[in-house]
C-alpha positions as CSV (number, residue, x, y, z in Angstrom):
1,M,22.3,-58.5,-17.4
2,A,24.2,-59.0,-20.7
3,E,26.0,-56.0,-22.0
4,L,27.3,-55.6,-25.5
5,S,30.1,-53.5,-26.9
6,L,29.2,-50.7,-29.4
7,G,30.4,-52.8,-32.3
8,A,28.5,-55.9,-31.3
9,A,25.3,-53.9,-30.7
10,A,25.7,-52.3,-34.2
11,R,26.1,-55.8,-35.8
12,L,23.1,-57.1,-33.9
13,T,20.8,-54.2,-34.9
14,G,22.1,-53.6,-38.4
15,T,23.1,-50.0,-37.7
16,S,26.4,-48.4,-37.6
17,K,28.5,-47.6,-34.5
18,S,28.2,-43.9,-35.2
19,T,24.4,-44.2,-35.2
20,L,24.4,-45.9,-31.8
21,T,26.9,-43.3,-30.5
22,R,24.7,-40.5,-31.6
23,A,21.7,-42.2,-29.9
24,V,23.7,-42.5,-26.7
25,R,24.9,-38.9,-26.7
26,S,21.4,-37.6,-27.5
27,G,19.9,-39.7,-24.6
28,R,17.7,-41.8,-26.8
29,L,19.7,-44.9,-25.8
30,S,21.3,-45.4,-22.4
31,A,24.8,-46.9,-22.0
32,T,27.6,-47.1,-19.5
33,R,31.3,-46.8,-20.0
34,D,33.8,-49.5,-19.0
35,D,37.2,-48.9,-17.6
36,A,38.7,-48.4,-21.1
37,G,36.1,-45.7,-21.8
38,S,34.1,-47.8,-24.3
39,Y,30.4,-47.8,-24.3
40,R,28.6,-50.9,-23.0
41,I,24.9,-51.3,-23.9
42,D,22.5,-53.5,-22.1
43,V,20.6,-55.9,-24.5
44,A,17.2,-55.0,-23.0
45,E,17.9,-51.3,-23.6
46,L,19.1,-52.0,-27.1
47,T,15.9,-53.9,-28.0
48,R,13.8,-51.1,-26.5
49,V,15.1,-48.7,-29.1
50,Y,16.2,-50.8,-32.1
51,P,14.8,-54.0,-33.5
52,V,17.2,-56.8,-33.0
53,A,17.7,-59.5,-35.6
54,Q,16.8,-63.1,-34.6
55,P,19.6,-65.6,-34.5
56,G,20.3,-67.0,-38.0
57,E,18.5,-64.1,-39.6
58,P,20.7,-62.1,-42.0
59,V,21.4,-58.6,-40.7
60,A,21.2,-55.8,-43.3
61,V,23.7,-53.1,-42.4
62,A,22.4,-49.7,-43.3
63,H,24.9,-47.8,-45.4
64,H,24.2,-44.2,-46.1
65,A,24.1,-43.6,-49.8
66,T,25.4,-40.4,-51.4
67,P,22.4,-38.0,-51.6
68,T,21.2,-37.1,-55.0
69,P,22.2,-33.6,-56.0
70,D,19.5,-31.0,-55.4
71,P,18.7,-29.0,-58.5
72,Q,18.5,-25.8,-56.4
73,V,22.2,-26.4,-55.3
74,A,23.2,-26.4,-59.0
75,V,21.3,-23.2,-59.6
76,L,23.0,-21.5,-56.5
77,E,26.4,-22.7,-57.6
78,A,25.9,-21.2,-61.1
79,E,24.8,-18.0,-59.5
80,L,27.8,-18.0,-57.2
81,R,30.1,-18.5,-60.2
82,G,28.4,-15.5,-62.0
83,L,28.8,-13.3,-59.0
84,R,32.5,-14.2,-58.6
85,E,33.1,-13.3,-62.2
86,L,31.2,-10.0,-61.8
87,L,33.3,-9.2,-58.7
88,A,36.5,-9.8,-60.7
89,E,35.3,-7.4,-63.4
90,V,34.4,-4.8,-60.9
91,R,37.8,-5.1,-59.2
92,E,39.6,-4.9,-62.5
93,S,37.5,-1.7,-63.4
94,R,38.3,-0.2,-60.0
95,D,42.0,-0.8,-60.4
96,G,42.0,0.7,-63.9
97,L,40.2,3.8,-62.6
98,A,42.7,4.1,-59.8
99,R,45.6,4.0,-62.2
100,Q,43.9,6.6,-64.4
101,V,43.5,8.9,-61.4
102,E,47.1,8.5,-60.4
103,R,48.2,9.3,-64.0
104,L,46.0,12.4,-64.2
105,T,47.0,13.6,-60.8
106,A,50.7,13.4,-61.8
107,A,50.0,15.4,-64.9
108,L,48.5,18.3,-63.0
109,P,50.7,21.4,-62.6
110,S,51.9,22.0,-59.1
111,P,49.8,24.6,-57.3
112,A,51.1,28.1,-57.2
113,P,52.3,29.2,-53.8
114,A,49.9,31.3,-51.8
115,P,50.5,35.0,-52.0
116,V,52.2,36.5,-49.0
117,L,50.1,39.4,-47.7
118,R,51.5,42.1,-45.5
119,R,49.9,42.2,-42.1
120,G,48.6,45.7,-42.6
121,V,46.8,44.8,-45.8
122,R,44.8,42.1,-44.1
123,L,43.9,44.3,-41.1
124,A,42.8,47.1,-43.4
125,F,40.4,44.7,-45.2
126,W,38.8,43.6,-42.0
127,R,38.4,47.1,-40.7
128,R,36.6,48.1,-43.9
129,A,34.5,45.0,-43.7
130,A,33.5,45.6,-40.1
131,A,32.7,49.3,-40.7
132,A,30.3,48.4,-43.5
């Protein structure tokens, strides 16, 4: 049986080597590996899966064109830009409020020390509260 290298099989079918590699990995096309680790594809197996050009017939190689931009992608990108701008405004506002809180906290007078009560005064209060 005649076996082809991946490149020769790609030229014969008009596909790319990566297309054939994906077909082999997915199990759609069977192939063996040689000692160097390269794929070898049997011609009969190749013709089972892909149409093969006849000798002398020009082979059109399929090149993947750049996909046309989806209008929904443009809308989503515009929305993303708007959300990023909004996030920047919110962060700026938060930072401004944090600076204002720090400034106002620093302007507050220091709290007065707690009064020191004598022990007897506190006990007398609780005795009166418990008796009531």
